[in-house]
C-alpha positions, 0 to 999 in steps of 0.5 A, spaced: 787 229 400 794 230 397 792 227 391 786 232 391 791 238 392 795 236 386 789 235 382 787 242 384 794 245 382 793 242 376 786 244 374 788 251 376 794 250 371 789 248 366 785 254 366 791 258 365 793 254 359 786 254 357 785 262 356 791 262 351 791 255 348 785 251 345 785 245 348 783 241 342 790 243 339 794 239 344 796 232 344 797 228 350 805 229 349 804 236 349 800 236 356 805 232 359 810 237 357 806 243 359 805 240 366 812 238 367 815 245 365 809 247 370 811 243 375 819 244 374 818 252 374 813 252 381 815 245 384 817 249 391 810 252 391 807 246 389 810 242 394 808 247 400 801 247 398 801 239 398 805 239 406 800 244 408 794 240 405 797 234 409 798 238 416 791 241 415 788 233 414 793 231 420 791 237 425 783 235 423 784 228 425 788 230 432 782 235 433 777 230 432 779 225 438 779 231 443 772 230 446 768 234 451 770 230 457 778 230 455 783 233 460 787 239 457 790 245 460 793 251 456 790 256 452 784 252 447 786 257 441 794 256 442 798 255 436 800 248 438 796 242 441 800 237 444 796 230 445 799 225 450 797 218 449 799 214 456 798 208 460 799 210 468 803 203 469 808 204 463 815 206 465 816 210 459 810 214 460 813 215 467 820 217 464 817 222 459 813 226 464 819 231 466 820 232 459 813 234 458 813 239 465 819 242 462 815 243 455 809 246 458 814 251 462 818 253 456 812 254 452 807 257 457 801 260 453 803 257 447 801 250 447 795 246 450 796 239 453 791 234 452 791 227 455 788 221 452 788 214 456 791 208 452 792 203 458 795 197 455 791 191 459 795 185 457 802 188 459 799 192 465 793 189 468 792 195 473 793 201 468 785 201 466 783 202 473 788 207 474 785 211 468 778 210 471 780 213 478 784 219 474 777 220 470 773 220 476 778 226 478 777 229 472 770 230 474 772 234 480 776 238 476 783 235 479 785 230 473 792 234 472 793 233 480 791 226 480 795 224 474 802 227 477 801 223 483 800 217 481 805 217 475 810 218 481 808 213 485 807 208 479 811 202 483 805 202 488 799 202 483 792 199 485 786 201 488 789 203 495 794 208 491 788 211 487 784 212 493 790 215 498 791 220 492 784 222 491 784 224 498 790 227 498 788 232 493 781 233 497 776 230 492 769 228 495 770 221 496 763 219 495 762 223 488 769 220 486 768 212 488 761 213 484 764 216 478 770 211 478 765 205 478 760 209 473 758 207 466 760 214 464 767 214 465 768 207 463 765 209 456 770 215 455 776 211 457 773 206 452 773 211 447 780 214 448 782 206 446 778 207 440 781 214 438 788 211 440 787 206 434 784 211 430 791 215 430 795 209 430 798 208 437 802 202 437 805 203 444 806 208 449 807 214 450 805 216 443 804 224 441 801 228 436 804 235 436 798 239 431 798 232 428 805 230 427 806 223 431 812 222 436 812 215 439 816 214 445 820 217 451 824 222 447 829 227 449 826 234 450 830 237 444 826 232 439 819 235 442 822 242 441 824 241 434 817 239 432 814 244 437 818 250 433 817 248 427 809 248 428 810 255 431 813 257 425 808 254 421 802 257 424 806 264 424 806 263 416 814 264 416 
């Protein structure tokens, strides 16, 4: 994508040159010199174009992994989309939850929060079960309540906790049990794992903010720095 953008810039320049100079009169060195002069003169604009092209490509890849079943909250047309890849038994995923709450409060109406399942079964064997249970809660529109409670009581992770939480938030237990064990829910979690690999997730938590990757339970200020840059970018500043 970047090469394509640079090529387009050079082609555009060539078209401008072509209106004034017969290309057959130019040697290879002449062309190289003219291109170097053009880049020197318009370097900042070229760099900006390349950055925008790269940003658009990263954003498009991010949007591809937001699927119809994917839990999300906040306006779909928000200027900033934050995609969280998490494991319900990961202590770092639990640690970052207050930071995410603070972000959603600060940027209310300007950010969309999306959740993708990324259970690391080799480290956390019960995490995939928690993903199935929370996705079953999503079927009844209560994913975010379920998610909060099982993160808060992470040390008790297991089927008893998931069922207790399902009852606490008022799920229809028959529908919940059927969904939790369904092929549909299992396929959704499996797709999330494929999507995680596609965008380069190597551990959790992992985030994409308008396509920009952040790995780990970083401090609030680090998230703010990226979010503010994206708000400025979307406003054209």
